C-alpha positions in Angstrom: 25.8 -93.5 56.3 24.0 -95.2 59.1 21.8 -93.3 61.5 24.2 -94.3 64.3 26.9 -92.0 62.8 24.7 -89.0 62.4 25.7 -85.9 64.5 23.6 -85.3 67.6 22.1 -82.1 66.1 20.4 -84.2 63.5 16.9 -85.3 64.6 15.4 -87.7 62.1 11.6 -87.1 61.8 10.9 -90.8 62.5 9.5 -92.3 65.7 12.0 -93.9 68.0 15.0 -92.1 66.5 15.2 -89.0 68.7 17.0 -88.5 72.0 14.8 -87.5 74.9 11.0 -87.3 75.2 8.9 -87.8 72.1 5.3 -87.2 71.3 4.2 -89.2 68.4 1.8 -88.1 65.7 -1.4 -90.2 65.8 -3.4 -88.8 62.9 -3.6 -86.1 60.3 -7.0 -84.8 59.1 -7.8 -82.4 56.3 -10.9 -80.3 56.0 -11.9 -78.5 52.8 -14.3 -75.6 53.6 -16.2 -73.8 50.9 -19.0 -71.3 50.8 -20.7 -69.1 48.2 -20.3 -65.4 48.6 -23.3 -63.2 49.0 -21.6 -60.7 46.7 -18.9 -61.7 44.3 -15.7 -59.5 44.2 -12.6 -59.2 42.1 -9.0 -58.1 42.2 -6.8 -57.5 39.2 -6.6 -61.2 38.2 -10.0 -62.8 38.7 -13.5 -62.7 40.0 -14.4 -64.7 43.1 -17.9 -66.1 43.7 -16.8 -68.7 46.3 -14.3 -68.7 49.1 -12.6 -71.8 50.5 -9.9 -73.0 52.9 -8.0 -76.2 53.6 -7.5 -76.8 57.3 -5.1 -79.4 58.6 -5.5 -81.0 62.0 -2.6 -83.0 63.4 -3.5 -85.2 66.4 -0.8 -86.1 68.9 -0.7 -89.2 71.1 -1.2 -86.9 74.1 -4.7 -86.1 72.8 -3.9 -82.5 71.7 -4.6 -81.3 68.2 -2.6 -78.7 66.3 -4.2 -76.7 63.5 -2.8 -75.2 60.3 -4.2 -73.6 57.2 -3.0 -73.9 53.6 -2.9 -70.9 51.4 -4.1 -71.6 47.9 -7.0 -73.6 46.3 -8.2 -75.9 49.0 -9.2 -78.8 46.7 -5.6 -78.8 45.3 -3.7 -78.4 48.5 -5.7 -81.1 50.4 -4.5 -84.0 48.3 -0.9 -83.0 48.9 -1.4 -83.0 52.7 -2.9 -86.5 52.2 0.3 -87.5 50.4 2.3 -86.4 53.4 0.1 -88.3 55.9 1.8 -91.7 55.8 5.1 -90.0 56.1 3.9 -88.3 59.3 2.1 -91.0 61.2 4.3 -92.2 64.1 6.8 -89.4 63.7 7.9 -87.2 66.6 5.7 -84.1 66.5 8.3 -82.2 68.5 10.8 -82.5 65.7 9.3 -79.7 63.6 12.5 -78.8 61.7 13.4 -82.3 60.8 9.9 -83.0 59.6 9.9 -79.9 57.4 13.2 -80.9 55.8 12.0 -84.5 55.3 8.7 -83.4 53.6 10.4 -80.7 51.5 13.0 -83.1 50.2 10.4 -85.7 49.3 8.8 -83.3 46.8 11.9 -81.2 46.1 12.0 -82.1 42.4 8.3 -81.4 41.9 7.4 -78.5 44.1 9.9 -76.0 45.4 7.2 -73.4 45.4 3.4 -73.3 44.8 1.0 -76.0 46.0 3.5 -78.4 47.6 4.9 -75.6 49.7 1.4 -74.3 50.6 0.5 -77.8 51.8 3.8 -78.1 53.7 3.2 -74.8 55.4 -0.2 -76.0 56.7 1.5 -79.1 58.2 4.3 -76.9 59.7 1.8 -74.5 61.3 -0.2 -77.4 62.7 3.0 -79.0 64.1 4.1 -75.8 65.9 0.6 -75.4 67.3 0.6 -79.0 68.5 4.1 -78.6 70.1 3.0 -75.4 71.9 -0.1 -77.1 73.3 1.9 -80.2 74.4 4.5 -78.0 76.2 1.9 -75.5 77.5 3.7 -72.5 76.0 2.6 -70.0 73.3 4.3 -70.5 69.9 6.1 -67.1 70.2 8.0 -68.5 73.3 9.1 -71.5 71.4 10.4 -69.2 68.6 12.4 -67.2 71.1 10.1 -64.3 71.6 8.2 -62.1 72.1 10.1 -59.4 70.3 7.3 -56.9 70.7 4.1 -56.6 72.7 1.9 -55.1 69.9 1.7 -54.8 66.1 0.3 -52.1 63.9 -2.7 -53.4 61.9 -3.8 -52.1 58.4 -7.0 -52.7 56.6 -7.0 -54.5 53.3 -9.9 -55.1 51.0 -11.0 -52.5 48.4 -12.1 -55.2 45.9 -14.2 -54.5 42.9 -17.9 -55.2 42.7 -20.1 -56.1 39.8 -22.3 -53.1 40.3 -21.6 -49.5 41.3 -18.9 -47.0 40.6 -15.5 -48.0 42.1 -14.4 -44.5 42.9 -17.6 -44.1 45.0 -17.8 -47.3 46.9 -14.1 -47.6 47.5 -13.9 -44.1 48.9 -16.8 -45.1 51.2 -14.9 -48.1 52.3 -11.9 -46.0 53.1 -14.0 -43.7 55.3 -15.3 -46.8 57.1 -11.7 -48.0 57.8 -10.8 -44.6 59.2 -13.9 -44.7 61.5 -12.8 -48.2 62.7 -9.5 -46.8 63.9 -7.0 -48.1 61.3 -3.9 -46.0 60.6 -3.2 -47.6 57.2 -5.0 -49.1 54.3 -4.0 -51.2 51.3 -5.7 -50.5 47.9 -6.1 -53.1 45.2 -4.7 -51.7 41.9 -3.9 -53.2 38.5 -6.9 -51.9 36.6 -5.0 -49.7 34.2 -2.5 -47.1 35.3 -4.7 -44.0 34.8 -7.6 -45.6 36.8 -5.2 -46.7 39.5 -3.9 -43.2 39.9 -7.4 -41.7 40.0 -8.4 -44.1 42.8 -5.3 -43.2 44.8 -6.0 -39.5 44.4 -9.6 -39.8 45.3 -9.0 -41.9 48.4 -6.2 -39.5 49.6 -8.4 -36.5 49.1 -11.2 -38.2 51.0 -9.3 -39.4 54.1 -6.7 -36.7 54.4 -2.9 -37.1 55.0 -3.1 -38.8 58.4 -3.7 -42.3 56.9 -0.9 -44.3 55.3 -1.9 -45.8 51.9 -0.3 -48.9 50.4 -1.1 -50.5 47.1 -1.1 -54.0 45.7 -1.5 -54.7 41.9 -1.5 -58.5 42.4 1.0 -59.2 39.5 -0.9 -57.1 37.0 2.2 -55.3 35.8 4.3 -57.3 33.4 7.0 -54.7 32.7 8.8 -53.9 35.9 10.8 -50.9 34.8 7.8 -49.3 33.1 5.3 -49.9 35.9 7.7 -48.8 38.6 8.8 -45.7 36.7 5.2 -44.8 35.9 4.2 -45.3 39.6 7.1 -43.2 40.7 6.3 -40.4 38.3 2.7 -40.3 39.4 3.6 -40.4 43.1 4.0 -36.6 43.2 0.4 -36.3 42.1 -0.8 -38.0 45.3 -1.5 -35.5 48.1 0.1 -36.4 51.4 3.6 -37.6 52.3 2.4 -41.1 53.3 1.3 -42.2 49.9 3.2 -45.2 48.5 2.6 -46.1 44.8 4.9 -49.0 44.1 3.3 -51.5 41.7 3.8 -55.2 42.3 5.0 -57.0 39.3 4.5 -60.6 38.3 7.0 -62.9 40.0 7.7 -64.8 36.8 8.5 -61.7 34.7 11.8 -62.1 33.0 14.0 -59.1 32.8 14.6 -59.8 29.1 10.9 -59.8 28.3 10.5 -56.8 26.0 6.7 -56.5 25.9 3.9 -55.9 28.3 0.9 -58.3 28.4 -2.1 -58.6 30.5 -2.5 -61.8 32.6 -5.8 -60.6 34.1 -8.6 -63.0 33.2 -11.4 -61.2 35.0 -13.7 -59.5 32.6 -15.0 -56.2 33.9 -18.5 -55.5 32.3 -18.1 -51.8 32.4 -14.5 -51.6 31.2 -13.8 -50.7 27.6 -10.5 -52.6 27.9 -12.4 -55.8 28.8 -9.9 -57.0 31.3 -8.3 -55.9 34.5 -4.6 -54.9 34.7 -4.3 -53.7 31.1 -1.6 -51.1 30.6 
């Protein structure tokens, strides 16, 4: 099929192939940022001693730059963005949907999720940012909005530290979030069902019933039915109607898998179980 026979709604992500004004991509730059943490922290799957980010800058021929950020390990996502680079140079930066389809199809057999999509997302965000700057409009206008004028914010965090008693410093953190004006918080769970419930109870007693509490176990539960059932049965023990104890199960847990196993590699020095997320 030649490009001449393509329907008008198809906009190839290649320079010189679109109808109407174009704005070509002149350059793509990646930046890997890393820094050591002053205090390591952990969630149910791992300890973190460093934090990093992969930023993507897409430069248009109009002199504007659009910026995006890749979720995931920056030293792994950055090379994939570099792989995309020659496919993007000279393309029409305004053809965001066509570019997304082109890049996704290029790695379809190798990355329908994970690192390839994380890198593609950074490119996509940068392209929308560049398009908005070029047209002088906020991105929400390009997407057909705004649909609202404000959003409710919640405070996440509540990570584990190497020293101290979690029930003490996490309750103190909850008090801090209340003082800052948040109406909801999200606790990090996945450290064993009994310990998780004790934390929820302690935080609820400390901050009262006016604050909504959400939880995130970060894939620590490998038996969906068991973890959800246990969470539901314990929900009645949490004072306050705004408590929500719905454990997050691993995304690759097969329904037929009969046993529970811990995928939590972070060793907790004071834990007799020796690992986070054990059930």
